[in-house]
C-alpha atoms as an extended CHARMM CRD file, in Angstrom:
* protein
*
       102  EXT
         1         1  UNK       CA              0.0000000000        0.0000000000        0.0000000000  PROA      1               0.0000000000
         2         2  UNK       CA              1.4900000000        3.3500000000       -1.0330000000  PROA      2               0.0000000000
         3         3  UNK       CA              1.9610000000        5.8480000000        1.7390000000  PROA      3               0.0000000000
         4         4  UNK       CA              0.2060000000        9.1620000000        1.2900000000  PROA      4               0.0000000000
         5         5  UNK       CA              2.5750000000       12.1150000000        1.1060000000  PROA      5               0.0000000000
         6         6  UNK       CA              2.3470000000       14.2990000000        4.2150000000  PROA      6               0.0000000000
         7         7  UNK       CA              1.0290000000       17.7950000000        3.6490000000  PROA      7               0.0000000000
         8         8  UNK       CA              0.3230000000       21.0300000000        5.4030000000  PROA      8               0.0000000000
         9         9  UNK       CA             -2.3060000000       23.4760000000        4.3200000000  PROA      9               0.0000000000
        10        10  UNK       CA             -4.0080000000       26.7120000000        5.1330000000  PROA      10              0.0000000000
        11        11  UNK       CA             -6.2820000000       29.1590000000        3.4130000000  PROA      11              0.0000000000
        12        12  UNK       CA             -4.3460000000       32.2030000000        2.2770000000  PROA      12              0.0000000000
        13        13  UNK       CA             -5.9440000000       35.6380000000        2.1400000000  PROA      13              0.0000000000
        14        14  UNK       CA             -3.2260000000       36.6970000000       -0.2990000000  PROA      14              0.0000000000
        15        15  UNK       CA             -4.5660000000       34.3690000000       -2.9610000000  PROA      15              0.0000000000
        16        16  UNK       CA             -8.2790000000       35.1670000000       -2.7720000000  PROA      16              0.0000000000
        17        17  UNK       CA            -10.7630000000       37.9910000000       -2.6630000000  PROA      17              0.0000000000
        18        18  UNK       CA            -10.7770000000       40.1620000000        0.4750000000  PROA      18              0.0000000000
        19        19  UNK       CA            -13.8370000000       38.5230000000        2.0760000000  PROA      19              0.0000000000
        20        20  UNK       CA            -11.5950000000       37.2900000000        4.8910000000  PROA      20              0.0000000000
        21        21  UNK       CA            -11.2780000000       40.7910000000        6.3790000000  PROA      21              0.0000000000
        22        22  UNK       CA            -14.6280000000       41.5840000000        7.8870000000  PROA      22              0.0000000000
        23        23  UNK       CA            -15.9550000000       44.4970000000        9.8590000000  PROA      23              0.0000000000
        24        24  UNK       CA            -19.6580000000       44.0080000000       10.3470000000  PROA      24              0.0000000000
        25        25  UNK       CA            -19.7960000000       41.3850000000       13.1020000000  PROA      25              0.0000000000
        26        26  UNK       CA            -21.1170000000       42.9670000000       16.2720000000  PROA      26              0.0000000000
        27        27  UNK       CA            -19.8210000000       46.3970000000       15.3220000000  PROA      27              0.0000000000
        28        28  UNK       CA            -16.2320000000       45.2410000000       15.6060000000  PROA      28              0.0000000000
        29        29  UNK       CA            -13.5480000000       47.0510000000       13.6390000000  PROA      29              0.0000000000
        30        30  UNK       CA            -12.1730000000       45.2400000000       10.5780000000  PROA      30              0.0000000000
        31        31  UNK       CA            -10.1590000000       42.1620000000       11.4450000000  PROA      31              0.0000000000
        32        32  UNK       CA             -8.7450000000       39.0740000000        9.7740000000  PROA      32              0.0000000000
        33        33  UNK       CA            -10.2410000000       35.6720000000       10.4730000000  PROA      33              0.0000000000
        34        34  UNK       CA             -8.3040000000       32.4300000000       10.4610000000  PROA      34              0.0000000000
        35        35  UNK       CA            -10.9400000000       29.8720000000        9.5020000000  PROA      35              0.0000000000
        36        36  UNK       CA             -8.6280000000       26.8790000000        9.1890000000  PROA      36              0.0000000000
        37        37  UNK       CA             -4.9710000000       26.0310000000        9.5320000000  PROA      37              0.0000000000
        38        38  UNK       CA             -3.8950000000       22.4070000000        9.4360000000  PROA      38              0.0000000000
        39        39  UNK       CA             -0.7240000000       20.3610000000        9.5140000000  PROA      39              0.0000000000
        40        40  UNK       CA             -0.6360000000       16.6000000000        9.0630000000  PROA      40              0.0000000000
        41        41  UNK       CA              0.1130000000       14.8630000000       12.3800000000  PROA      41              0.0000000000
        42        42  UNK       CA              3.4180000000       13.4150000000       11.1670000000  PROA      42              0.0000000000
        43        43  UNK       CA              4.6460000000       16.9240000000       10.2790000000  PROA      43              0.0000000000
        44        44  UNK       CA              3.7530000000       18.5730000000       13.5780000000  PROA      44              0.0000000000
        45        45  UNK       CA              6.4480000000       19.9410000000       15.8930000000  PROA      45              0.0000000000
        46        46  UNK       CA              8.5620000000       20.9820000000       12.8980000000  PROA      46              0.0000000000
        47        47  UNK       CA              7.4690000000       24.6360000000       12.9230000000  PROA      47              0.0000000000
        48        48  UNK       CA              5.2840000000       24.3360000000        9.8250000000  PROA      48              0.0000000000
        49        49  UNK       CA              2.1190000000       25.5650000000       11.5510000000  PROA      49              0.0000000000
        50        50  UNK       CA              3.9810000000       28.5720000000       12.9170000000  PROA      50              0.0000000000
        51        51  UNK       CA              5.3220000000       29.3870000000        9.4600000000  PROA      51              0.0000000000
        52        52  UNK       CA              1.8180000000       29.1300000000        7.9860000000  PROA      52              0.0000000000
        53        53  UNK       CA              0.4340000000       31.3400000000       10.7550000000  PROA      53              0.0000000000
        54        54  UNK       CA              3.2080000000       33.9090000000       10.2860000000  PROA      54              0.0000000000
        55        55  UNK       CA              2.5710000000       33.9530000000        6.5240000000  PROA      55              0.0000000000
        56        56  UNK       CA             -1.1350000000       34.5770000000        7.1240000000  PROA      56              0.0000000000
        57        57  UNK       CA             -0.3100000000       37.3940000000        9.5390000000  PROA      57              0.0000000000
        58        58  UNK       CA              2.0280000000       38.9560000000        6.9600000000  PROA      58              0.0000000000
        59        59  UNK       CA             -0.7280000000       38.8480000000        4.3340000000  PROA      59              0.0000000000
        60        60  UNK       CA             -3.1830000000       40.4490000000        6.7400000000  PROA      60              0.0000000000
        61        61  UNK       CA             -0.6720000000       43.1810000000        7.6220000000  PROA      61              0.0000000000
        62        62  UNK       CA             -0.0440000000       43.9090000000        3.9380000000  PROA      62              0.0000000000
        63        63  UNK       CA             -3.8110000000       44.3580000000        3.5350000000  PROA      63              0.0000000000
        64        64  UNK       CA             -3.9130000000       46.8490000000        6.4220000000  PROA      64              0.0000000000
        65        65  UNK       CA             -5.4860000000       44.4710000000        8.9380000000  PROA      65              0.0000000000
        66        66  UNK       CA             -4.2720000000       45.0480000000       12.5080000000  PROA      66              0.0000000000
        67        67  UNK       CA             -6.0780000000       42.2620000000       14.4200000000  PROA      67              0.0000000000
        68        68  UNK       CA             -6.8070000000       38.6120000000       13.7550000000  PROA      68              0.0000000000
        69        69  UNK       CA             -9.3780000000       36.2720000000       15.2530000000  PROA      69              0.0000000000
        70        70  UNK       CA            -10.2460000000       32.5970000000       15.2210000000  PROA      70              0.0000000000
        71        71  UNK       CA            -12.7070000000       30.3410000000       17.0470000000  PROA      71              0.0000000000
        72        72  UNK       CA            -12.0090000000       26.9550000000       18.5870000000  PROA      72              0.0000000000
        73        73  UNK       CA            -13.9780000000       24.3790000000       20.5460000000  PROA      73              0.0000000000
        74        74  UNK       CA            -13.8750000000       24.9070000000       24.3200000000  PROA      74              0.0000000000
        75        75  UNK       CA            -12.4980000000       21.4300000000       24.9200000000  PROA      75              0.0000000000
        76        76  UNK       CA             -9.7800000000       21.6550000000       22.2330000000  PROA      76              0.0000000000
        77        77  UNK       CA             -6.9290000000       22.0620000000       24.7030000000  PROA      77              0.0000000000
        78        78  UNK       CA             -4.1790000000       21.2170000000       22.2170000000  PROA      78              0.0000000000
        79        79  UNK       CA             -5.5070000000       23.7720000000       19.7010000000  PROA      79              0.0000000000
        80        80  UNK       CA             -5.9300000000       26.3410000000       22.4920000000  PROA      80              0.0000000000
        81        81  UNK       CA             -2.3300000000       25.8050000000       23.6110000000  PROA      81              0.0000000000
        82        82  UNK       CA             -1.1100000000       26.1410000000       20.0320000000  PROA      82              0.0000000000
        83        83  UNK       CA             -2.8860000000       29.4450000000       19.3930000000  PROA      83              0.0000000000
        84        84  UNK       CA             -1.9210000000       30.8200000000       22.8060000000  PROA      84              0.0000000000
        85        85  UNK       CA              1.7280000000       30.0060000000       22.0220000000  PROA      85              0.0000000000
        86        86  UNK       CA              1.3420000000       32.2490000000       18.9570000000  PROA      86              0.0000000000
        87        87  UNK       CA              0.0810000000       35.1420000000       21.0810000000  PROA      87              0.0000000000
        88        88  UNK       CA             -3.6910000000       34.8400000000       20.6720000000  PROA      88              0.0000000000
        89        89  UNK       CA             -5.7470000000       35.5930000000       23.7800000000  PROA      89              0.0000000000
        90        90  UNK       CA             -9.4420000000       35.7850000000       24.6370000000  PROA      90              0.0000000000
        91        91  UNK       CA            -11.1170000000       38.6120000000       22.7400000000  PROA      91              0.0000000000
        92        92  UNK       CA            -13.9340000000       40.9660000000       23.6820000000  PROA      92              0.0000000000
        93        93  UNK       CA            -16.7700000000       38.7360000000       22.4090000000  PROA      93              0.0000000000
        94        94  UNK       CA            -18.4360000000       35.6260000000       23.8200000000  PROA      94              0.0000000000
        95        95  UNK       CA            -20.1710000000       33.1870000000       21.5030000000  PROA      95              0.0000000000
        96        96  UNK       CA            -23.7390000000       32.3390000000       22.4830000000  PROA      96              0.0000000000
        97        97  UNK       CA            -25.8860000000       29.6700000000       20.8540000000  PROA      97              0.0000000000
        98        98  UNK       CA            -29.1760000000       27.8330000000       21.2380000000  PROA      98              0.0000000000
        99        99  UNK       CA            -30.0810000000       24.3480000000       20.0880000000  PROA      99              0.0000000000
       100       100  UNK       CA            -33.2080000000       24.7650000000       17.9410000000  PROA      100             0.0000000000
       101       101  UNK       CA            -34.2320000000       21.1480000000       18.4910000000  PROA      101             0.0000000000
       102       102  UNK       CA            -35.1970000000       21.8900000000       22.1260000000  PROA      102             0.0000000000
């Protein structure tokens, strides 16, 4: 069985239309959103995720964006630790939701 080549990926704002910089949510000033950033498990701990994140931040800066945001699951401790190691902290908004099947 052939082994699949490991890969790392992210969505780059530099290569698409500027819909990634948004300003209308909750009256917040324009900011960049990181919707997804992934590195194959066998490539982790090699600095690839940090390089991807830094490249995204550079693209946002070039576009005049001064703040970035992302959302993660509350119980995603590994993801939380990763983003905190990159300098992300809790922002001014709290997500609220309601299950419509109740």
